[in-house]
C-alpha positions as CSV (number, residue, x, y, z in Angstrom):
1,X,0.0,0.0,0.0
2,X,1.1,3.5,-0.8
3,X,0.1,6.5,1.3
4,X,0.4,9.9,-0.3
5,X,-0.1,13.2,1.5
6,X,-0.8,16.6,0.0
7,X,-1.1,20.2,1.1
8,X,-4.3,21.4,-0.7
9,X,-6.3,24.5,-1.6
10,X,-10.0,24.0,-2.1
11,X,-12.1,26.4,-4.1
12,X,-15.6,26.5,-2.5
13,X,-18.7,28.6,-2.9
14,X,-17.7,30.5,0.3
15,X,-14.1,31.1,-0.8
16,X,-10.9,29.2,-0.5
17,X,-10.0,26.6,2.2
18,X,-6.5,25.4,2.9
19,X,-5.9,21.9,4.3
20,X,-4.4,18.5,3.9
21,X,-5.4,15.4,2.0
22,X,-4.2,11.8,2.5
23,X,-4.6,9.1,0.0
24,X,-4.2,5.3,0.3
25,X,-3.5,3.5,-2.9
26,X,-3.7,-0.3,-3.1
27,X,-3.7,-1.8,-6.6
28,X,-6.3,0.3,-8.4
29,X,-8.3,1.1,-5.3
30,X,-8.2,4.6,-3.8
31,X,-9.4,5.9,-0.4
32,X,-8.7,9.0,1.6
33,X,-9.7,11.9,3.7
34,X,-9.6,15.7,3.2
35,X,-8.9,17.8,6.3
36,X,-9.8,21.4,5.9
37,X,-12.0,23.8,7.9
38,X,-15.7,23.1,7.2
39,X,-14.8,20.6,4.5
40,X,-13.7,17.1,5.7
41,X,-15.2,14.4,3.4
42,X,-13.8,10.9,3.1
43,X,-13.6,9.5,-0.4
44,X,-13.1,6.2,-2.2
45,X,-12.8,5.0,-5.8
46,X,-10.4,3.8,-8.4
47,X,-7.2,5.0,-10.1
48,X,-7.1,4.3,-13.8
49,X,-3.9,3.3,-15.7
50,X,-3.4,6.8,-17.0
51,X,-3.4,8.3,-13.5
52,X,-6.9,9.7,-13.6
53,X,-9.2,9.1,-10.6
54,X,-12.9,8.1,-10.4
55,X,-14.1,8.9,-6.9
56,X,-17.2,9.0,-4.7
57,X,-17.4,11.4,-1.8
58,X,-20.0,13.2,0.2
59,X,-19.9,16.9,0.7
60,X,-22.1,19.0,3.0
61,X,-23.7,21.3,0.5
62,X,-26.1,24.0,1.7
63,X,-26.4,22.3,5.1
64,X,-27.2,18.7,3.9
65,X,-25.0,15.8,2.7
66,X,-24.7,15.3,-1.0
67,X,-23.1,12.3,-2.7
68,X,-20.8,13.3,-5.6
69,X,-19.2,11.4,-8.3
70,X,-15.8,13.1,-8.9
71,X,-12.9,12.9,-11.2
72,X,-9.3,13.9,-10.9
73,X,-5.6,13.3,-11.5
74,X,-2.9,12.1,-9.2
75,X,0.9,11.7,-9.2
76,X,3.5,11.4,-6.6
77,X,3.9,15.2,-6.7
78,X,0.4,16.7,-7.2
79,X,-3.3,16.0,-7.1
80,X,-6.4,17.6,-8.6
81,X,-10.0,16.6,-7.9
82,X,-13.1,18.2,-9.3
83,X,-16.2,17.7,-7.2
84,X,-19.5,18.6,-9.0
85,X,-22.2,19.3,-6.4
86,X,-25.7,20.4,-7.4
87,X,-25.0,24.1,-6.8
88,X,-21.2,24.4,-7.1
89,X,-18.2,22.5,-8.4
90,X,-15.5,22.3,-5.7
91,X,-11.9,22.3,-7.1
92,X,-9.2,20.7,-5.0
93,X,-5.5,21.2,-6.0
94,X,-2.5,20.1,-4.0
95,X,1.2,19.4,-3.9
96,X,3.0,16.5,-2.2
97,X,3.8,16.8,1.5
98,X,4.8,13.3,2.4
99,X,4.9,9.8,0.8
100,X,5.0,6.4,2.4
101,X,5.5,3.4,0.2
102,X,5.1,0.0,1.9
């Protein structure tokens, strides 16, 4: 299993949030958690051969949970995830902060 960590900036409907994101990769399976003020969803999904991600996560949009199918790209150095919610598309961009390969 590989664990990747990133420092992230999240574009939200209320402005920008700064935080951290950790990702566990095992074969093509992906899971992780976003840690940012007022935005801390867990996610899971798959990594495709070309480095793209297909993810499911739940965001708290307008005071209620909303399940979102998301896409993104990941490398050892950077991550980008686009989270289309009903009223707004969250954009998450990050750079590597720590890598653990087991």
